C-alpha positions as CSV (number, residue, x, y, z in Angstrom):
1,M,17.6,-2.5,-33.7
2,K,16.3,-3.8,-30.4
3,S,13.4,-1.3,-30.6
4,K,12.5,-2.7,-34.0
5,H,12.4,-6.2,-32.6
6,A,10.2,-5.0,-29.8
7,C,7.8,-3.3,-32.1
8,F,7.6,-6.4,-34.3
9,L,7.0,-8.6,-31.2
10,I,4.3,-6.3,-29.9
11,F,2.5,-6.4,-33.3
12,Y,2.8,-10.2,-33.4
13,I,1.3,-10.5,-30.0
14,M,-1.5,-8.2,-30.8
15,V,-2.4,-10.2,-33.9
16,S,-2.4,-13.4,-31.8
17,V,-4.6,-11.9,-29.1
18,I,-7.1,-10.4,-31.5
19,S,-7.3,-13.6,-33.5
20,L,-8.1,-15.8,-30.6
21,P,-11.8,-14.8,-30.0
22,F,-12.6,-15.2,-33.6
23,L,-11.1,-18.6,-34.4
24,V,-13.1,-21.6,-33.0
25,S,-13.1,-25.3,-33.7
26,S,-12.6,-26.3,-37.3
27,Q,-15.5,-27.8,-39.3
28,T,-16.5,-28.1,-42.9
29,C,-20.0,-27.3,-44.1
30,Q,-20.9,-28.1,-47.7
31,R,-22.3,-25.4,-49.8
32,T,-24.3,-27.8,-52.0
33,C,-25.9,-31.2,-51.6
34,G,-26.0,-33.0,-55.0
35,N,-27.3,-30.3,-57.4
36,L,-29.1,-28.3,-54.6
37,P,-27.4,-25.2,-53.1
38,L,-27.4,-25.1,-49.3
39,R,-28.1,-21.8,-47.6
40,Y,-29.5,-20.9,-44.2
41,P,-31.5,-22.4,-42.6
42,F,-30.4,-25.7,-44.2
43,G,-27.1,-27.3,-43.7
44,S,-25.2,-30.4,-44.8
45,S,-24.5,-31.9,-41.4
46,P,-24.9,-31.3,-37.6
47,G,-23.4,-27.9,-36.8
48,C,-24.4,-26.4,-40.2
49,G,-27.5,-24.3,-40.9
50,D,-30.1,-23.8,-38.2
51,P,-30.3,-26.5,-35.4
52,R,-34.1,-26.4,-35.7
53,F,-34.0,-27.5,-39.3
54,Q,-31.0,-29.9,-39.0
55,K,-33.3,-32.3,-37.1
56,Y,-35.5,-32.7,-40.1
57,V,-33.4,-31.9,-43.2
58,N,-29.9,-33.4,-43.8
59,C,-27.5,-34.3,-46.6
60,N,-26.4,-37.9,-46.9
61,Q,-24.4,-39.2,-49.9
62,D,-25.2,-36.0,-51.8
63,K,-29.0,-36.5,-51.3
64,L,-31.0,-33.9,-49.4
65,T,-33.7,-35.6,-47.4
66,L,-36.7,-34.4,-45.2
67,T,-37.5,-36.8,-42.3
68,T,-40.8,-36.9,-40.5
69,H,-42.5,-39.5,-38.3
70,T,-44.1,-40.9,-41.5
71,G,-40.9,-41.5,-43.4
72,C,-38.0,-40.0,-45.4
73,Y,-38.6,-37.9,-48.5
74,P,-36.2,-36.6,-51.1
75,V,-35.9,-32.8,-51.4
76,T,-36.3,-32.0,-55.1
77,D,-35.9,-28.2,-55.0
78,I,-35.7,-25.2,-52.6
79,D,-37.0,-21.7,-53.4
80,Y,-35.0,-19.5,-51.1
81,S,-36.6,-16.3,-52.3
82,N,-40.1,-17.5,-51.3
83,Q,-39.0,-19.8,-48.5
84,V,-40.5,-23.0,-49.9
85,I,-39.0,-26.5,-49.9
86,Y,-40.3,-29.1,-52.4
87,I,-40.3,-32.8,-51.6
88,S,-41.4,-36.0,-53.3
89,D,-43.0,-39.0,-51.7
90,P,-41.8,-42.3,-53.3
91,S,-45.0,-44.0,-52.1
92,M,-47.3,-41.3,-53.7
93,S,-49.4,-42.2,-56.7
94,T,-49.0,-40.1,-59.8
95,C,-50.3,-40.2,-63.3
96,A,-47.6,-42.6,-64.2
97,C,-47.9,-45.0,-61.3
98,T,-50.3,-46.0,-58.6
99,Q,-49.2,-47.8,-55.4
100,P,-50.3,-48.3,-51.8
101,S,-49.3,-45.6,-49.3
102,K,-49.5,-45.0,-45.6
103,G,-49.9,-41.3,-46.1
104,F,-47.9,-38.2,-45.1
105,G,-47.7,-36.0,-42.0
106,L,-45.5,-33.4,-40.4
107,N,-44.2,-33.5,-36.8
108,W,-46.0,-31.1,-34.6
109,D,-42.8,-29.2,-33.8
110,A,-41.4,-29.2,-37.3
111,P,-40.5,-25.7,-38.6
112,F,-42.7,-26.3,-41.7
113,S,-46.3,-25.8,-42.8
114,F,-48.1,-26.8,-45.9
115,H,-48.1,-24.3,-48.8
116,D,-51.5,-23.2,-50.0
117,D,-50.7,-24.5,-53.5
118,N,-50.8,-28.1,-52.3
119,V,-53.6,-30.3,-53.6
120,F,-54.0,-33.7,-52.0
121,T,-56.3,-36.3,-53.6
122,L,-57.2,-39.5,-51.7
123,L,-57.7,-42.6,-53.9
124,D,-59.7,-45.8,-53.4
125,C,-61.5,-44.6,-50.3
126,S,-64.1,-46.8,-48.7
127,I,-67.5,-45.2,-49.6
128,G,-69.3,-47.0,-46.8
129,S,-66.9,-46.4,-43.9
130,S,-64.3,-43.8,-44.7
131,P,-64.6,-40.7,-42.5
132,V,-63.7,-38.4,-45.4
133,Y,-67.3,-38.4,-46.6
134,N,-70.0,-36.3,-45.0
135,G,-72.2,-39.2,-43.8
136,N,-69.4,-40.7,-41.7
137,N,-67.6,-37.6,-40.7
138,T,-68.1,-36.6,-37.1
139,S,-66.9,-33.0,-37.7
140,A,-69.2,-30.3,-38.9
141,V,-66.6,-29.5,-41.6
142,P,-66.4,-32.0,-44.6
143,L,-63.0,-33.4,-45.4
144,C,-63.7,-33.7,-49.2
145,D,-63.8,-30.6,-51.3
146,K,-66.9,-30.9,-53.6
147,K,-65.4,-28.3,-55.9
148,G,-62.4,-30.6,-56.5
149,A,-64.5,-33.1,-58.5
150,P,-62.9,-32.0,-61.8
151,I,-59.4,-32.9,-60.4
152,C,-60.6,-36.4,-59.7
153,S,-62.0,-36.6,-63.2
154,F,-58.7,-35.5,-64.7
155,L,-56.7,-38.0,-62.6
156,Y,-58.9,-40.8,-63.7
157,T,-57.8,-40.2,-67.3
158,C,-54.4,-41.4,-66.3
159,R,-53.8,-44.9,-67.6
160,A,-52.3,-46.1,-64.3
161,I,-55.3,-44.9,-62.3
162,S,-57.9,-45.9,-64.8
163,M,-56.6,-49.5,-64.9
164,L,-57.7,-49.8,-61.2
165,N,-61.3,-49.8,-62.4
166,L,-62.4,-47.9,-59.4
167,P,-65.5,-45.7,-59.3
168,I,-64.7,-42.0,-59.3
169,S,-66.8,-41.6,-56.1
170,T,-63.9,-43.3,-54.2
171,C,-61.7,-40.3,-55.1
172,C,-61.6,-37.4,-52.6
173,V,-59.8,-34.0,-52.9
174,Y,-58.6,-33.8,-49.3
175,T,-59.2,-30.6,-47.3
176,P,-58.4,-31.5,-43.7
177,V,-59.0,-28.0,-42.2
178,D,-59.9,-29.4,-38.8
179,L,-56.9,-31.7,-38.3
180,G,-54.6,-29.1,-37.0
181,P,-51.3,-27.7,-38.3
182,S,-49.7,-31.1,-38.9
183,F,-52.1,-31.9,-41.7
184,E,-51.9,-35.5,-40.7
185,M,-52.8,-37.9,-43.5
186,D,-53.2,-41.4,-42.0
187,L,-54.6,-43.4,-44.9
188,Q,-55.3,-46.4,-42.8
189,K,-57.4,-44.3,-40.5
190,L,-59.1,-42.6,-43.4
191,Q,-59.6,-46.0,-45.1
192,C,-58.1,-45.0,-48.4
193,S,-55.4,-47.1,-50.1
194,S,-53.3,-44.3,-51.7
195,Y,-53.0,-40.6,-52.3
196,S,-51.7,-38.2,-54.9
197,G,-50.3,-34.7,-54.3
198,F,-49.2,-31.9,-56.5
199,Y,-48.5,-28.2,-56.2
200,S,-48.8,-26.9,-59.7
201,F,-50.9,-27.5,-62.8
202,S,-48.0,-26.2,-64.9
203,G,-50.6,-24.2,-66.9
204,Q,-52.2,-27.5,-68.1
205,E,-55.2,-28.2,-65.8
206,A,-56.7,-30.8,-68.0
207,N,-53.4,-32.7,-68.5
208,P,-52.4,-34.5,-65.3
209,E,-49.3,-36.0,-66.9
210,N,-47.7,-32.6,-66.7
211,W,-48.7,-31.6,-63.2
212,K,-45.9,-31.1,-60.7
213,Y,-46.3,-34.0,-58.3
214,G,-44.9,-33.7,-54.8
215,I,-45.4,-31.6,-51.7
216,A,-44.6,-27.9,-51.1
217,L,-43.7,-26.8,-47.6
218,K,-43.2,-23.3,-46.3
219,Y,-40.7,-22.4,-43.6
220,K,-39.9,-19.5,-41.4
221,F,-36.6,-18.3,-40.0
222,N,-38.1,-17.5,-36.6
223,V,-41.3,-16.1,-35.1
224,Y,-40.9,-12.7,-36.9
225,N,-39.4,-14.4,-40.0
226,D,-36.3,-12.1,-39.9
227,Y,-33.2,-13.3,-41.6
228,P,-30.4,-13.2,-39.0
229,S,-28.1,-10.3,-39.7
230,S,-25.1,-12.3,-38.5
231,C,-25.9,-15.1,-41.0
232,A,-26.4,-12.6,-43.8
233,N,-22.9,-11.1,-43.2
234,C,-21.4,-14.6,-43.0
235,E,-22.9,-15.6,-46.4
236,K,-21.8,-12.3,-47.9
237,S,-18.2,-13.3,-47.0
238,N,-18.7,-16.6,-48.8
239,G,-19.3,-18.4,-45.5
240,A,-21.9,-20.9,-44.4
241,C,-24.0,-20.3,-41.3
242,G,-23.8,-22.8,-38.5
243,Y,-23.9,-23.4,-34.8
244,A,-21.7,-24.8,-32.0
245,G,-21.6,-25.5,-28.3
246,A,-24.3,-26.6,-25.8
247,S,-26.2,-23.3,-26.4
248,N,-26.0,-23.7,-30.3
249,S,-24.2,-20.3,-30.6
250,F,-23.8,-18.9,-34.0
251,I,-20.7,-19.6,-36.0
252,C,-19.6,-18.8,-39.6
253,N,-18.0,-21.6,-41.4
254,C,-15.4,-20.3,-43.9
255,P,-14.2,-22.0,-47.1
256,S,-10.8,-22.6,-45.5
257,G,-12.4,-24.9,-43.0
258,L,-12.1,-22.4,-40.1
259,N,-15.1,-21.4,-38.0
260,T,-15.4,-17.8,-36.7
261,T,-17.9,-16.0,-34.5
262,T,-18.3,-13.2,-37.1
263,D,-17.7,-13.7,-40.8
264,C,-15.0,-14.9,-43.3
265,F,-13.6,-11.5,-44.2
266,F,-11.2,-11.6,-41.3
267,V,-10.1,-15.1,-42.0
268,T,-9.5,-14.3,-45.7
269,S,-7.3,-11.3,-45.0
270,F,-5.6,-13.2,-42.2
271,N,-4.8,-16.2,-44.4
272,N,-3.6,-13.9,-47.2
273,A,-1.3,-12.1,-44.9
274,L,0.2,-15.0,-43.1
275,R,-0.3,-17.8,-45.8
276,L,-1.8,-20.1,-43.3
277,L,-3.6,-23.3,-44.0
278,P,-6.5,-24.3,-41.7
279,W,-4.5,-27.1,-40.0
280,Q,-1.7,-24.7,-39.3
281,T,-3.7,-22.4,-37.0
282,G,-2.9,-24.2,-33.8
283,T,0.7,-24.7,-34.9
284,W,1.0,-20.9,-35.6
285,L,-0.2,-20.1,-32.1
286,I,2.4,-22.5,-30.6
287,Y,5.1,-20.9,-32.7
288,T,4.0,-17.5,-31.6
289,M,4.4,-18.4,-27.9
290,A,7.7,-20.1,-28.7
291,W,9.1,-17.0,-30.4
292,I,8.1,-14.8,-27.5
293,L,9.9,-17.1,-25.1
294,I,13.0,-17.2,-27.3
295,W,13.0,-13.4,-27.7
296,V,12.6,-12.8,-23.9
297,F,15.2,-15.2,-22.7
298,F,17.9,-15.3,-25.5
299,L,17.7,-12.0,-27.4
């Protein structure tokens, strides 16, 4: 009988020791933000997703928001297959509404770049002094796309824009190829009062009411754009990728609320076997040590 107790104790100790490296501090990462699913590299809060993206994209009151030095912008959709995030700018003019705007720009170190499908149109630009026109532009490259004239014509059929009674010559399809990766759009500097942006004609080029207004941004996982294998394994086990510690080491946040350094398969089987709740993990380890002491000194 004593040998059976000894075998059971040895097994119990082995489970305890093996478990320790995998179980780290508890944290809960949301799998959704409002109606948007959250997957790597995005996360609901600090410690979730990729730390490079957490600085710019976060979930607050079930609303996913992109923050740059020019403002905060609601995230309307995420295309994980093509690595594109779509945002809207509340100050942007559309076919339904025109309003003053300061413009839009990305931080130089932001892990985003503009998608090629983006079309930006500057509205109400000063013909005499705005640098977007060839005559006032110091660069050899013009900032207005002459081939974009039809886009201005279509936009000016919108009631909201036509009511401004502005000449179509004050409209500029913006192509800032010489302004660097940030695509800085400082409307005060450009001497334009507002802008419009869209990323799809929705198959109706001549009907601006149905264009998809907003901004499409591309993102990369890393320099080689490789999806981290540790994160892929974590998500296959129904976990959420995250990070912890001063070095932002990888962790996998499991539905139970536990974080592991691998994936959630271990936690799931562990919980099923021992019927533990997340808050019981620390208690379980204390009980383990207590049972060892009792067995050694009293049995």
